C-alpha positions as CSV (number, residue, x, y, z in Angstrom):
1,X,0.1,-0.2,0.1
2,X,2.7,2.3,0.7
3,X,4.3,1.5,-2.7
4,X,1.2,2.4,-4.6
5,X,0.4,5.9,-2.7
6,X,4.2,6.6,-3.5
7,X,3.7,5.9,-7.1
8,X,0.3,7.6,-7.2
9,X,2.0,10.5,-5.7
10,X,4.6,10.8,-8.0
11,X,2.3,10.4,-11.1
12,X,-0.2,13.0,-9.7
13,X,3.0,15.4,-9.7
14,X,4.0,14.5,-12.7
15,X,1.0,15.1,-14.1
16,X,0.7,18.2,-12.6
17,X,4.0,19.6,-13.8
18,X,3.6,17.9,-17.3
19,X,-0.2,19.6,-18.0
20,X,0.8,23.5,-18.3
21,X,3.7,23.4,-20.9
22,X,1.7,20.6,-22.8
23,X,-1.2,23.2,-22.6
24,X,0.5,25.9,-23.7
25,X,1.9,24.1,-26.7
26,X,-1.3,22.8,-27.6
27,X,-3.0,26.1,-27.6
28,X,-0.2,27.7,-29.8
29,X,-1.6,25.4,-32.5
30,X,-5.1,26.3,-32.2
31,X,-6.9,29.4,-33.7
32,X,-7.4,32.3,-32.1
33,X,-11.2,31.9,-31.3
34,X,-10.1,28.5,-29.9
35,X,-7.5,29.8,-27.6
36,X,-10.0,29.3,-24.8
37,X,-11.6,26.1,-25.5
38,X,-11.0,22.9,-23.4
39,X,-11.0,20.2,-26.7
40,X,-7.8,19.4,-28.3
41,X,-6.8,20.6,-31.5
42,X,-9.6,20.8,-33.8
43,X,-8.4,23.3,-36.6
44,X,-4.4,23.0,-36.6
45,X,-2.6,25.6,-37.6
46,X,0.7,27.3,-38.0
47,X,-0.9,30.9,-37.9
48,X,0.2,31.5,-34.9
49,X,4.2,31.0,-35.5
50,X,3.3,32.6,-39.0
51,X,1.6,35.8,-37.3
52,X,4.6,36.0,-34.3
53,X,7.8,35.2,-36.8
54,X,6.9,37.5,-39.7
55,X,4.3,40.0,-38.5
56,X,5.9,41.4,-35.2
57,X,9.2,42.6,-33.4
58,X,10.1,38.7,-32.6
59,X,13.4,38.4,-34.5
60,X,14.5,41.7,-33.1
61,X,14.0,40.8,-29.4
62,X,15.5,37.1,-30.2
63,X,18.4,39.1,-31.0
64,X,18.4,41.2,-28.2
65,X,18.2,38.6,-25.8
66,X,20.8,36.6,-27.4
67,X,23.4,39.5,-27.1
68,X,22.4,40.2,-23.7
69,X,22.3,37.1,-22.5
70,X,25.7,35.8,-24.0
71,X,27.0,38.4,-22.5
72,X,25.5,38.1,-19.4
73,X,26.8,34.2,-19.5
74,X,30.1,34.6,-20.7
75,X,31.0,38.1,-18.0
76,X,29.0,36.5,-15.1
77,X,30.9,32.6,-15.4
78,X,34.2,34.6,-15.5
79,X,33.6,36.8,-12.6
80,X,32.0,34.3,-10.6
81,X,34.6,31.9,-11.1
82,X,37.6,34.1,-10.4
83,X,36.1,35.6,-7.3
84,X,34.7,31.5,-6.1
85,X,38.6,30.8,-6.5
86,X,40.2,34.1,-5.0
87,X,38.1,33.3,-1.5
88,X,38.5,29.9,-1.5
89,X,42.3,29.5,-1.6
90,X,43.4,33.2,-0.9
91,X,43.4,35.2,2.6
92,X,42.7,38.8,2.1
93,X,41.5,41.5,4.2
94,X,37.8,41.8,3.6
95,X,37.3,38.0,2.4
96,X,34.6,37.3,5.1
97,X,32.5,40.8,4.6
98,X,32.6,40.3,0.6
99,X,31.1,36.7,1.1
100,X,28.2,38.2,3.6
101,X,28.0,41.0,0.5
102,X,27.5,38.7,-1.7
103,X,24.7,36.9,0.1
104,X,23.2,39.9,1.5
105,X,22.6,41.0,-2.0
106,X,20.5,37.9,-2.4
107,X,18.2,38.9,0.4
108,X,16.4,41.6,-1.8
109,X,13.4,41.2,-3.6
110,X,13.2,42.8,-7.3
111,X,10.9,45.1,-6.6
112,X,12.6,46.7,-4.5
113,X,15.4,47.1,-6.2
114,X,14.3,48.8,-9.5
115,X,13.9,52.3,-8.1
116,X,17.6,52.4,-7.4
117,X,18.9,51.0,-10.6
118,X,16.3,52.5,-12.7
119,X,18.7,56.0,-10.8
120,X,21.7,54.1,-11.3
121,X,21.5,53.0,-15.3
122,X,19.8,57.0,-16.0
123,X,22.7,58.2,-14.0
124,X,25.0,56.3,-16.3
125,X,22.7,56.9,-19.6
126,X,22.6,52.7,-19.9
127,X,18.7,53.2,-20.3
128,X,17.1,51.5,-22.8
129,X,20.5,50.0,-23.7
130,X,21.7,46.6,-23.9
131,X,24.5,46.9,-21.6
132,X,22.2,48.8,-18.7
133,X,20.4,44.9,-18.7
134,X,23.6,43.1,-18.6
135,X,24.7,45.0,-15.6
136,X,21.4,44.7,-14.0
137,X,21.5,40.7,-14.7
138,X,24.9,40.0,-13.6
139,X,23.7,41.6,-10.3
140,X,21.8,38.8,-9.6
141,X,23.7,36.0,-11.3
142,X,27.3,36.4,-10.2
143,X,26.8,36.8,-6.1
144,X,25.1,33.2,-5.9
145,X,27.2,31.6,-8.6
146,X,30.4,33.1,-6.8
147,X,28.9,31.2,-3.5
148,X,28.4,28.1,-5.7
149,X,31.7,28.2,-7.5
150,X,33.5,28.4,-3.9
151,X,32.0,25.5,-2.9
152,X,33.1,23.7,-5.7
153,X,36.7,24.9,-5.5
154,X,36.7,24.0,-2.5
155,X,35.8,20.2,-3.2
156,X,39.6,20.4,-5.4
157,X,42.8,19.6,-3.5
158,X,45.2,22.3,-2.6
159,X,47.8,20.3,-3.7
160,X,47.4,20.6,-7.3
161,X,47.4,24.5,-7.0
162,X,50.8,23.7,-5.2
163,X,52.1,21.4,-8.2
164,X,51.3,24.4,-10.3
165,X,53.3,27.0,-8.5
166,X,56.4,24.6,-8.4
167,X,56.4,23.9,-12.3
168,X,56.4,27.8,-12.3
169,X,52.9,28.6,-13.1
170,X,51.4,32.0,-11.4
171,X,48.4,32.3,-9.4
172,X,46.2,32.9,-12.3
173,X,48.3,30.4,-14.7
174,X,47.3,27.9,-11.8
175,X,43.5,28.7,-11.8
176,X,43.3,28.9,-15.6
177,X,45.3,25.6,-16.9
178,X,44.9,23.5,-13.6
179,X,41.7,24.3,-11.8
180,X,39.5,25.3,-14.5
181,X,39.4,22.2,-16.4
182,X,38.5,20.4,-12.9
183,X,35.7,22.7,-12.1
184,X,33.6,22.0,-15.4
185,X,30.8,20.6,-13.7
186,X,30.2,24.0,-11.4
187,X,31.1,26.0,-15.0
188,X,28.1,24.3,-16.4
189,X,25.8,25.3,-13.6
190,X,27.1,28.8,-13.6
191,X,26.3,29.0,-17.2
192,X,23.0,27.4,-16.9
193,X,22.2,29.9,-14.0
194,X,23.5,32.8,-15.9
195,X,21.8,32.1,-19.0
196,X,18.3,31.7,-17.3
197,X,18.6,34.9,-15.3
198,X,18.7,36.8,-18.7
199,X,16.4,34.5,-20.8
200,X,13.6,34.9,-18.5
201,X,13.5,37.8,-16.5
202,X,10.9,39.9,-16.7
203,X,10.6,42.6,-14.0
204,X,14.2,44.5,-15.3
205,X,13.2,44.2,-19.1
206,X,9.9,45.5,-18.9
207,X,11.4,48.5,-16.6
208,X,14.4,49.7,-18.0
209,X,14.0,48.5,-22.2
210,X,10.9,50.6,-24.2
211,X,9.9,50.4,-27.5
212,X,8.9,47.2,-29.5
213,X,12.5,46.8,-31.2
214,X,14.6,47.3,-28.1
215,X,13.2,44.7,-26.1
216,X,14.2,41.2,-25.0
217,X,11.9,38.3,-25.2
218,X,10.5,38.2,-21.8
219,X,9.5,42.5,-22.2
220,X,7.9,41.3,-25.5
221,X,6.0,38.6,-25.1
222,X,3.6,41.0,-23.0
223,X,2.8,42.8,-25.5
224,X,0.9,40.2,-26.9
225,X,-1.6,40.2,-23.8
226,X,-1.8,43.3,-21.9
227,X,-5.1,45.9,-21.2
228,X,-5.5,46.5,-24.9
229,X,-5.2,43.6,-26.7
230,X,-5.8,39.4,-25.9
231,X,-3.6,37.5,-28.6
232,X,-3.7,34.4,-26.6
233,X,-2.7,32.3,-29.8
234,X,0.5,34.2,-30.7
235,X,1.7,34.6,-26.9
236,X,1.3,30.6,-26.7
237,X,3.4,30.2,-29.9
238,X,6.0,32.9,-28.8
239,X,6.7,31.1,-25.3
240,X,6.9,27.6,-27.3
241,X,9.7,29.0,-29.2
242,X,11.5,30.8,-26.3
243,X,11.3,27.6,-24.2
244,X,13.2,25.8,-27.2
245,X,16.9,27.6,-26.7
246,X,16.3,27.2,-22.5
247,X,15.3,23.4,-23.0
248,X,18.4,22.8,-25.3
249,X,20.9,24.4,-23.2
250,X,19.5,22.2,-20.2
251,X,20.2,18.8,-22.2
252,X,23.7,20.1,-22.9
253,X,24.2,20.6,-18.9
254,X,22.1,18.4,-17.1
255,X,24.5,15.8,-16.8
256,X,26.9,18.2,-14.8
257,X,23.7,20.0,-12.5
258,X,24.0,17.3,-9.7
259,X,27.5,17.2,-9.2
260,X,27.6,21.1,-9.4
261,X,25.2,22.1,-7.3
262,X,26.1,19.7,-4.4
263,X,29.6,20.0,-4.7
264,X,30.9,21.8,-1.1
265,X,27.7,20.1,0.7
266,X,30.1,17.4,2.3
267,X,34.0,17.4,3.0
268,X,36.2,14.5,2.6
């Protein structure tokens, strides 16, 4: 009975998790007039996808998102890895306050930070600029990722660093040539987190970017359903397209996710 109850619970939980994205996919192939119908697709159509790609600024949104997410991921991974390695291997003045600062920044909700970040970007003339979003997303991705990378670097024996220095490598050479190749699981998780941070974020993208041609995907999706229009067919079609890159990236890094996220949880 316990086994039956466990499996029944897992089946119900799986159904609850799968139903929303599955229904999103189904709705994207329905005509707009059937968007609220509870039946499966009667009149199968690609019209929603055609409208999204050819009649909107969707491709511009894709380009903007790829630029912002690409920079966020590359810069975020580099800063997180170097920060995590520094606090894992070196003792320097202010190290503990730095780690506390990285932790405290995660405690503030997005709504509280929008106004000060808006004023800061305005003073730097970075409003409605992709680099402004990149800097904003780095404030989200780097603190968490740096903590995570520190935990992963703690699991790599210090003797490897010492062997590198004996062979004549400087600290950065040791980090780049010896430690980074051993830290691929942690880097994969950091890259994935940085990617998702920029790909799926809505609040900052909507507040700091104006004009349809300047929006990212997250901000662009809101134009389909707002107080003036309700094009659910186009919204679901665009959402399906947006979900594909995230699913592909997840497929590439999933084998590293468990080891990367749990690194540092135990000490050998």
